[in-house]
ZADO-396184 format. One record per residue: x, y, z of N, C-alpha, C, O in turn; residue number from 1; residue in one letter. Coordinates in pm, whole numbers, always signed. Layout:
N
n.xx, n.yy, n.zz, ca.xx, ca.yy, ca.zz, c.xx, c.yy, c.zz, o.xx, o.yy, o.zz, resi, resn
X, Y, Z, X, Y, Z, X, Y, Z, X, Y, Z, NUM, a
...
//
This chain:
191
n.xx, n.yy, n.zz, ca.xx, ca.yy, ca.zz, c.xx, c.yy, c.zz, o.xx, o.yy, o.zz, resi, resn
+82, -118, +0, +0, +0, +0, +87, +126, +0, +58, +223, -70, 1, m
+194, +122, +79, +284, +238, +86, +349, +263, -49, +366, +378, -89, 2, k
+385, +156, -119, +448, +169, -251, +354, +234, -351, +395, +319, -430, 3, k
+229, +196, -346, +130, +252, -438, +110, +401, -407, +105, +483, -498, 4, i
+99, +435, -280, +82, +575, -240, +204, +658, -283, +190, +770, -331, 5, a
+323, +600, -264, +445, +669, -305, +448, +691, -456, +485, +798, -503, 6, f
+410, +588, -530, +410, +597, -677, +310, +704, -723, +342, +783, -812, 7, a
+193, +707, -664, +93, +809, -700, +143, +950, -668, +126, +1042, -747, 8, l
+204, +965, -551, +257, +1096, -513, +364, +1140, -610, +369, +1258, -648, 9, a
+451, +1049, -651, +557, +1081, -747, +498, +1123, -881, +541, +1222, -939, 10, f
+401, +1048, -929, +338, +1078, -1058, +271, +1216, -1055, +285, +1295, -1148, 11, i
+198, +1243, -947, +131, +1373, -936, +231, +1488, -930, +210, +1592, -991, 12, l
+338, +1469, -857, +442, +1572, -847, +508, +1596, -982, +527, +1710, -1023, 13, t
+542, +1489, -1050, +608, +1502, -1180, +516, +1567, -1282, +559, +1654, -1358, 14, a
+389, +1527, -1284, +296, +1586, -1382, +272, +1733, -1352, +256, +1813, -1444, 15, s
+270, +1771, -1225, +253, +1912, -1190, +373, +1993, -1238, +357, +2106, -1285, 16, a
+491, +1937, -1227, +612, +2006, -1274, +611, +2027, -1423, +644, +2135, -1471, 17, g
+571, +1924, -1498, +565, +1936, -1644, +458, +2037, -1684, +476, +2112, -1780, 18, f
+348, +2039, -1610, +240, +2133, -1640, +287, +2277, -1622, +258, +2363, -1704, 19, s
+361, +2302, -1514, +413, +2437, -1490, +513, +2476, -1598, +515, +2591, -1641, 20, q
+595, +2381, -1642, +693, +2410, -1747, +621, +2446, -1876, +662, +2540, -1945, 21, q
+516, +2373, -1910, +439, +2404, -2031, +378, +2544, -2022, +378, +2618, -2120, 22, r
+325, +2579, -1903, +265, +2712, -1886, +370, +2821, -1905, +342, +2923, -1968, 23, k
+489, +2799, -1851, +596, +2898, -1867, +634, +2913, -2014, +654, +3024, -2063, 24, r
+643, +2799, -2084, +679, +2803, -2225, +570, +2872, -2306, +601, +2946, -2400, 25, m
+443, +2849, -2272, +334, +2914, -2343, +338, +3065, -2320, +313, +3143, -2413, 26, a
+369, +3107, -2198, +380, +3250, -2169, +497, +3311, -2246, +487, +3423, -2296, 27, k
+607, +3238, -2256, +723, +3288, -2329, +689, +3304, -2477, +735, +3398, -2541, 28, a
+610, +3213, -2531, +570, +3222, -2671, +476, +3340, -2695, +468, +3392, -2806, 29, d
+405, +3381, -2592, +311, +3491, -2607, +379, +3628, -2600, +318, +3729, -2636, 30, m
+501, +3632, -2557, +573, +3759, -2549, +616, +3804, -2688, +650, +3723, -2774, 31, m
+613, +3933, -2708, +659, +3989, -2835, +811, +3998, -2832, +871, +3993, -2725, 32, t
+874, +4012, -2949, +1019, +4028, -2951, +1065, +4150, -2869, +1171, +4149, -2808, 33, p
+983, +4256, -2869, +1018, +4376, -2793, +1018, +4347, -2643, +1107, +4393, -2571, 34, e
+918, +4271, -2597, +911, +4237, -2455, +1028, +4149, -2414, +1088, +4169, -2308, 35, q
+1060, +4052, -2497, +1175, +3965, -2466, +1303, +4045, -2462, +1387, +4026, -2374, 36, r
+1319, +4136, -2558, +1439, +4219, -2563, +1449, +4305, -2438, +1557, +4317, -2380, 37, a
+1338, +4363, -2397, +1338, +4448, -2278, +1383, +4370, -2156, +1466, +4418, -2079, 38, t
+1328, +4251, -2138, +1366, +4170, -2021, +1513, +4129, -2027, +1583, +4135, -1925, 39, l
+1559, +4087, -2143, +1699, +4046, -2158, +1794, +4161, -2129, +1895, +4145, -2060, 40, s
+1760, +4278, -2181, +1848, +4394, -2163, +1846, +4440, -2018, +1949, +4485, -1967, 41, v
+1733, +4429, -1951, +1729, +4467, -1809, +1817, +4374, -1726, +1888, +4418, -1636, 42, k
+1812, +4244, -1758, +1901, +4150, -1687, +2047, +4186, -1713, +2130, +4185, -1622, 43, r
+2074, +4217, -1839, +2210, +4253, -1877, +2254, +4382, -1809, +2369, +4395, -1767, 44, m
+2163, +4478, -1797, +2195, +4605, -1733, +2234, +4583, -1588, +2324, +4650, -1536, 45, a
+2168, +4490, -1522, +2203, +4458, -1383, +2339, +4390, -1374, +2415, +4416, -1280, 46, l
+2369, +4305, -1470, +2495, +4230, -1464, +2614, +4315, -1507, +2723, +4301, -1451, 47, q
+2594, +4403, -1607, +2707, +4476, -1665, +2710, +4625, -1628, +2800, +4697, -1671, 48, l
+2612, +4670, -1550, +2604, +4811, -1510, +2604, +4901, -1634, +2693, +4985, -1651, 49, d
+2503, +4884, -1720, +2494, +4959, -1845, +2442, +5101, -1821, +2368, +5127, -1727, 50, l
+2484, +5191, -1910, +2431, +5327, -1907, +2298, +5328, -1983, +2263, +5230, -2048, 51, t
+2224, +5440, -1973, +2095, +5449, -2043, +2115, +5441, -2194, +2036, +5378, -2264, 52, k
+2221, +5505, -2243, +2249, +5503, -2387, +2279, +5361, -2434, +2227, +5317, -2536, 53, d
+2362, +5290, -2357, +2393, +5151, -2392, +2267, +5064, -2388, +2246, +4980, -2475, 54, q
+2185, +5086, -2286, +2061, +5010, -2273, +1971, +5030, -2394, +1914, +4933, -2445, 55, t
+1958, +5153, -2439, +1874, +5181, -2556, +1929, +5115, -2682, +1853, +5057, -2760, 56, q
+2058, +5124, -2702, +2119, +5065, -2822, +2105, +4913, -2821, +2072, +4853, -2924, 57, k
+2130, +4851, -2708, +2121, +4706, -2698, +1975, +4660, -2711, +1948, +4557, -2773, 58, i
+1882, +4737, -2655, +1741, +4703, -2670, +1702, +4704, -2817, +1632, +4614, -2863, 59, t
+1747, +4805, -2890, +1716, +4813, -3034, +1777, +4693, -3108, +1712, +4634, -3195, 60, a
+1900, +4658, -3073, +1968, +4545, -3137, +1895, +4414, -3108, +1870, +4335, -3199, 61, l
+1861, +4390, -2982, +1791, +4268, -2944, +1651, +4261, -3006, +1605, +4154, -3045, 62, y
+1583, +4376, -3014, +1449, +4379, -3074, +1458, +4344, -3222, +1375, +4268, -3272, 63, t
+1556, +4399, -3291, +1576, +4368, -3433, +1603, +4219, -3452, +1544, +4156, -3540, 64, e
+1691, +4164, -3370, +1723, +4021, -3380, +1600, +3935, -3351, +1574, +3837, -3421, 65, m
+1526, +3972, -3248, +1407, +3896, -3210, +1301, +3899, -3318, +1235, +3798, -3344, 66, g
+1285, +4014, -3380, +1187, +4027, -3488, +1227, +3940, -3606, +1143, +3872, -3665, 67, t
+1355, +3943, -3642, +1404, +3859, -3752, +1383, +3711, -3721, +1342, +3633, -3806, 68, q
+1413, +3673, -3597, +1399, +3533, -3554, +1252, +3491, -3560, +1220, +3380, -3603, 69, r
+1162, +3580, -3518, +1018, +3550, -3520, +968, +3533, -3663, +893, +3440, -3692, 70, k
+1010, +3623, -3752, +968, +3614, -3892, +1016, +3482, -3953, +940, +3414, -4021, 71, v
+1141, +3448, -3927, +1199, +3324, -3981, +1126, +3202, -3924, +1094, +3109, -3998, 72, k
+1099, +3204, -3793, +1027, +3093, -3730, +886, +3077, -3785, +841, +2966, -3811, 73, g
+816, +3189, -3802, +681, +3184, -3858, +683, +3127, -3999, +596, +3048, -4036, 74, d
+781, +3169, -4077, +795, +3120, -4214, +820, +2969, -4215, +760, +2896, -4293, 75, q
+909, +2924, -4128, +941, +2781, -4122, +819, +2699, -4078, +793, +2591, -4131, 76, m
+744, +2751, -3980, +624, +2682, -3934, +520, +2673, -4045, +454, +2570, -4063, 77, r
+506, +2782, -4119, +411, +2787, -4229, +447, +2684, -4336, +361, +2612, -4386, 78, k
+576, +2678, -4371, +622, +2580, -4471, +603, +2437, -4422, +563, +2349, -4498, 79, e
+632, +2415, -4294, +616, +2280, -4237, +469, +2238, -4238, +438, +2123, -4269, 80, a
+380, +2329, -4204, +237, +2297, -4203, +188, +2267, -4345, +111, +2174, -4366, 81, m
+234, +2346, -4442, +194, +2323, -4581, +244, +2187, -4628, +172, +2114, -4696, 82, a
+366, +2154, -4592, +424, +2024, -4630, +347, +1910, -4565, +316, +1811, -4630, 83, s
+314, +1925, -4435, +237, +1822, -4366, +99, +1803, -4429, +51, +1691, -4444, 84, r
+37, +1915, -4465, -95, +1907, -4528, -88, +1834, -4661, -174, +1752, -4691, 85, d
+15, +1864, -4741, +31, +1797, -4870, +54, +1647, -4851, -2, +1565, -4923, 86, k
+137, +1612, -4754, +165, +1471, -4727, +38, +1401, -4678, +11, +1287, -4718, 87, i
-38, +1467, -4592, -163, +1407, -4543, -261, +1384, -4658, -329, +1282, -4663, 88, a
-267, +1479, -4749, -356, +1467, -4865, -313, +1348, -4952, -396, +1268, -4996, 89, k
-182, +1338, -4975, -130, +1227, -5056, -159, +1093, -4986, -197, +996, -5051, 90, i
-140, +1090, -4854, -163, +967, -4778, -309, +925, -4786, -341, +807, -4798, 91, k
-398, +1024, -4779, -541, +996, -4784, -582, +940, -4921, -668, +852, -4931, 92, k
-517, +992, -5026, -549, +950, -5163, -482, +818, -5201, -520, +755, -5299, 93, e
-382, +777, -5125, -305, +656, -5158, -378, +529, -5119, -452, +525, -5021, 94, s
-355, +426, -5199, -418, +296, -5174, -340, +216, -5070, -398, +155, -4981, 95, k
-207, +218, -5084, -122, +144, -4992, +12, +217, -4979, +32, +326, -5034, 96, d
+103, +155, -4905, +232, +219, -4876, +314, +243, -5003, +377, +348, -5018, 97, r
+314, +149, -5093, +391, +162, -5218, +336, +276, -5302, +412, +354, -5360, 98, a
+203, +287, -5309, +139, +395, -5384, +172, +531, -5321, +197, +629, -5391, 99, d
+173, +534, -5187, +206, +656, -5115, +349, +701, -5147, +373, +818, -5177, 100, f
+443, +606, -5141, +584, +639, -5171, +599, +689, -5314, +676, +781, -5340, 101, k
+528, +628, -5405, +535, +668, -5545, +482, +810, -5563, +543, +891, -5634, 102, e
+369, +841, -5500, +309, +974, -5512, +398, +1081, -5447, +410, +1192, -5498, 103, k
+459, +1046, -5335, +551, +1140, -5269, +671, +1166, -5359, +717, +1280, -5371, 104, v
+723, +1061, -5422, +836, +1075, -5514, +801, +1167, -5630, +882, +1252, -5669, 105, g
+682, +1150, -5685, +637, +1237, -5794, +623, +1383, -5746, +659, +1476, -5819, 106, k
+572, +1402, -5624, +555, +1537, -5570, +691, +1604, -5549, +703, +1725, -5567, 107, a
+791, +1527, -5511, +926, +1583, -5493, +984, +1623, -5628, +1041, +1730, -5643, 108, i
+968, +1534, -5728, +1020, +1563, -5861, +953, +1685, -5924, +1017, +1764, -5993, 109, k
+822, +1700, -5899, +750, +1813, -5958, +775, +1943, -5881, +741, +2051, -5930, 110, s
+833, +1934, -5763, +863, +2054, -5685, +755, +2090, -5585, +767, +2192, -5516, 111, g
+650, +2009, -5576, +543, +2036, -5478, +593, +2018, -5335, +555, +2093, -5245, 112, e
+680, +1920, -5315, +738, +1892, -5184, +889, +1903, -5191, +950, +1876, -5295, 113, l
+948, +1943, -5080, +1094, +1946, -5071, +1138, +1823, -4994, +1079, +1786, -4893, 114, k
+1244, +1761, -5044, +1295, +1639, -4980, +1340, +1669, -4837, +1323, +1586, -4747, 115, k
+1399, +1788, -4817, +1448, +1823, -4683, +1334, +1835, -4584, +1352, +1809, -4465, 116, e
+1217, +1875, -4631, +1103, +1893, -4543, +1041, +1764, -4495, +964, +1764, -4399, 117, g
+1072, +1654, -4560, +1011, +1526, -4525, +1076, +1461, -4404, +1008, +1393, -4327, 118, l
+1204, +1480, -4388, +1274, +1417, -4277, +1294, +1518, -4166, +1326, +1634, -4190, 119, k
+1275, +1472, -4044, +1303, +1559, -3931, +1453, +1568, -3914, +1525, +1469, -3927, 120, r
+1498, +1689, -3886, +1642, +1706, -3868, +1684, +1655, -3732, +1622, +1688, -3631, 121, r
+1788, +1576, -3732, +1839, +1524, -3606, +1987, +1555, -3598, +2059, +1554, -3698, 122, r
+2030, +1582, -3478, +2171, +1612, -3459, +2209, +1746, -3518, +2132, +1841, -3513, 123, g
+2328, +1753, -3574, +2380, +1879, -3625, +2388, +1879, -3777, +2481, +1936, -3833, 124, k
+2293, +1817, -3842, +2293, +1813, -3987, +2233, +1943, -4042, +2113, +1952, -4066, 125, r
+2318, +2040, -4059, +2275, +2169, -4112, +2351, +2193, -4241, +2471, +2166, -4249, 126, v
+2281, +2244, -4340, +2348, +2268, -4467, +2444, +2388, -4455, +2435, +2466, -4360, 127, d
+2533, +2399, -4549, +2638, +2500, -4545, +2581, +2642, -4540, +2624, +2724, -4459, 128, f
+2484, +2671, -4625, +2429, +2807, -4632, +2368, +2851, -4499, +2390, +2964, -4455, 129, d
+2293, +2762, -4436, +2230, +2794, -4308, +2336, +2820, -4201, +2327, +2918, -4128, 130, t
+2435, +2732, -4193, +2541, +2748, -4093, +2622, +2875, -4120, +2658, +2946, -4027, 131, a
+2649, +2904, -4247, +2726, +3021, -4284, +2652, +3150, -4246, +2713, +3243, -4193, 132, n
+2522, +3155, -4274, +2441, +3273, -4239, +2436, +3292, -4088, +2447, +3405, -4039, 133, k
+2420, +3183, -4016, +2413, +3191, -3869, +2543, +3246, -3812, +2542, +3330, -3723, 134, a
+2655, +3198, -3864, +2785, +3247, -3816, +2808, +3392, -3855, +2863, +3469, -3776, 135, l
+2767, +3431, -3976, +2779, +3571, -4018, +2696, +3662, -3926, +2741, +3770, -3887, 136, d
+2575, +3617, -3893, +2490, +3696, -3802, +2553, +3708, -3664, +2547, +3814, -3602, 137, n
+2613, +3599, -3617, +2678, +3601, -3485, +2798, +3696, -3484, +2818, +3769, -3387, 138, r
+2877, +3694, -3590, +2993, +3783, -3600, +2947, +3929, -3603, +3006, +4015, -3537, 139, i
+2843, +3956, -3680, +2788, +4092, -3689, +2736, +4138, -3552, +2757, +4252, -3512, 140, e
+2667, +4047, -3481, +2614, +4079, -3349, +2727, +4112, -3252, +2719, +4209, -3178, 141, f
+2832, +4031, -3253, +2945, +4054, -3163, +3013, +4187, -3193, +3053, +4259, -3102, 142, q
+3026, +4220, -3322, +3088, +4347, -3359, +3005, +4464, -3308, +3060, +4563, -3258, 143, a
+2874, +4455, -3319, +2786, +4562, -3271, +2795, +4575, -3119, +2799, +4686, -3066, 144, k
+2798, +4460, -3050, +2808, +4464, -2904, +2942, +4522, -2860, +2949, +4593, -2759, 145, m
+3047, +4493, -2934, +3180, +4546, -2902, +3181, +4698, -2911, +3247, +4766, -2833, 146, k
+3106, +4751, -3010, +3099, +4896, -3026, +3020, +4961, -2913, +3052, +5072, -2871, 147, k
+2917, +4894, -2865, +2829, +4951, -2764, +2892, +4943, -2625, +2885, +5040, -2549, 148, i
+2952, +4831, -2591, +3005, +4808, -2456, +3148, +4854, -2442, +3223, +4863, -2539, 149, l
+3185, +4884, -2318, +3326, +4916, -2289, +3403, +4784, -2292, +3343, +4677, -2284, 150, s
+3537, +4790, -2303, +3615, +4665, -2306, +3589, +4574, -2185, +3581, +4452, -2199, 151, p
+3578, +4633, -2066, +3553, +4553, -1945, +3414, +4488, -1951, +3397, +4371, -1918, 152, e
+3316, +4568, -1994, +3179, +4516, -2005, +3173, +4406, -2110, +3106, +4304, -2089, 153, q
+3241, +4426, -2221, +3238, +4326, -2329, +3302, +4195, -2283, +3253, +4087, -2315, 154, y
+3411, +4206, -2208, +3477, +4086, -2156, +3383, +4009, -2063, +3372, +3887, -2071, 155, e
+3316, +4083, -1975, +3221, +4019, -1883, +3102, +3961, -1961, +3053, +3853, -1928, 156, k
+3057, +4032, -2064, +2947, +3986, -2149, +2983, +3854, -2216, +2901, +3762, -2219, 157, f
+3104, +3843, -2271, +3144, +3718, -2338, +3153, +3603, -2239, +3118, +3489, -2272, 158, t
+3199, +3631, -2117, +3205, +3526, -2015, +3065, +3478, -1979, +3041, +3359, -1965, 159, k
+2972, +3574, -1965, +2834, +3538, -1935, +2771, +3457, -2048, +2696, +3362, -2023, 160, l
+2802, +3494, -2172, +2749, +3421, -2287, +2802, +3278, -2290, +2727, +3184, -2316, 161, q
+2932, +3262, -2263, +2991, +3128, -2263, +2929, +3041, -2153, +2902, +2923, -2174, 162, k
+2906, +3101, -2037, +2845, +3029, -1927, +2702, +2988, -1964, +2659, +2876, -1936, 163, r
+2630, +3080, -2028, +2492, +3053, -2070, +2488, +2940, -2172, +2403, +2851, -2163, 164, k
+2579, +2943, -2269, +2585, +2837, -2371, +2619, +2703, -2306, +2562, +2600, -2341, 165, v
+2712, +2705, -2211, +2749, +2582, -2141, +2630, +2522, -2067, +2610, +2401, -2070, 166, g
+2552, +2607, -2000, +2434, +2558, -1929, +2333, +2500, -2026, +2274, +2395, -2000, 167, k
+2313, +2567, -2139, +2218, +2517, -2239, +2262, +2383, -2295, +2180, +2294, -2317, 168, l
+2392, +2369, -2320, +2444, +2241, -2372, +2422, +2128, -2272, +2381, +2018, -2309, 169, k
+2448, +2157, -2144, +2426, +2056, -2041, +2279, +2019, -2033, +2244, +1901, -2020, 170, k
+2192, +2119, -2041, +2049, +2096, -2036, +2003, +2010, -2153, +1925, +1916, -2136, 171, k
+2052, +2042, -2272, +2015, +1966, -2391, +2069, +1823, -2383, +2001, +1728, -2422, 172, m
+2190, +1809, -2333, +2249, +1676, -2320, +2168, +1591, -2223, +2145, +1472, -2248, 173, a
+2124, +1649, -2113, +2044, +1572, -2017, +1908, +1539, -2076, +1854, +1431, -2050, 174, s
+1850, +1631, -2155, +1722, +1601, -2220, +1737, +1486, -2317, +1653, +1396, -2321, 175, k
+1845, +1488, -2395, +1869, +1381, -2492, +1891, +1248, -2420, +1844, +1144, -2465, 176, m
+1964, +1253, -2311, +1991, +1132, -2234, +1860, +1075, -2179, +1837, +955, -2185, 177, k
+1775, +1164, -2124, +1646, +1119, -2072, +1558, +1063, -2183, +1488, +964, -2163, 178, n
+1562, +1126, -2298, +1482, +1080, -2412, +1527, +942, -2456, +1444, +855, -2485, 179, k
+1658, +921, -2463, +1711, +792, -2505, +1675, +683, -2405, +1640, +572, -2445, 180, k
+1684, +713, -2275, +1650, +611, -2175, +1501, +578, -2181, +1464, +462, -2164, 181, t
+1416, +677, -2204, +1273, +651, -2216, +1245, +563, -2337, +1164, +471, -2330, 182, k
+1313, +593, -2448, +1291, +515, -2570, +1341, +372, -2554, +1277, +278, -2601, 183, m
+1455, +356, -2488, +1508, +221, -2470, +1420, +140, -2375, +1410, +18, -2390, 184, s
+1357, +206, -2279, +1266, +135, -2190, +1143, +88, -2265, +1087, -17, -2234, 185, k
+1101, +165, -2364, +985, +126, -2443, +1020, +22, -2549, +932, -44, -2605, 186, r
+1150, +9, -2577, +1192, -88, -2678, +1203, -29, -2816, +1217, -101, -2915, 187, g
+1195, +105, -2825, +1203, +171, -2954, +1339, +231, -2980, +1363, +285, -3088, 188, k
+1427, +223, -2886, +1557, +287, -2899, +1647, +223, -3004, +1728, +291, -3065, 189, g
+1633, +94, -3025, +1717, +24, -3121, +1643, +11, -3252, +1525, -23, -3256, 190, k
+1714, +36, -3359, +1651, +26, -3492, +1717, -76, -3575, +1677, -99, -3689, 191, r
//
């Protein structure tokens, strides 16, 4: 009886934690790029002791970046939804699996579907152009921050960024590890 009560308590606690995390993520998605920029810059102002002029410049920079990121994300979501809809339509019209594969192949050849859109990206498989643009944007961002911040502030900023990236990598690694253990427990981990 104690084991059952303990198991129920654990399940309820875990589900409450996941529910709170989802609510936080939903609230974060509801924020505009300007709101996110404002919060980020205020945190940065506390850490780096920024002047009002620096705060305004960095807010403008972060808002611009956030807006670009939002536009790109919306575009990618729109393309993914269109691709999913086309695939669902083809699947509905198909008689069997072989017919479905044939119709998808024809849709790729005709340009209706993109081959890259069919497979989910896993790991670090990014094409050259995407990686090159991302690195160019990062270099441009760093150059702008270097102009805005004093040398001491910039040094502290880079240390904070490295620490932040390190934490994110650890978080992602633990998520991947948890995902793999869950899949192996279900028997789906091995292919």
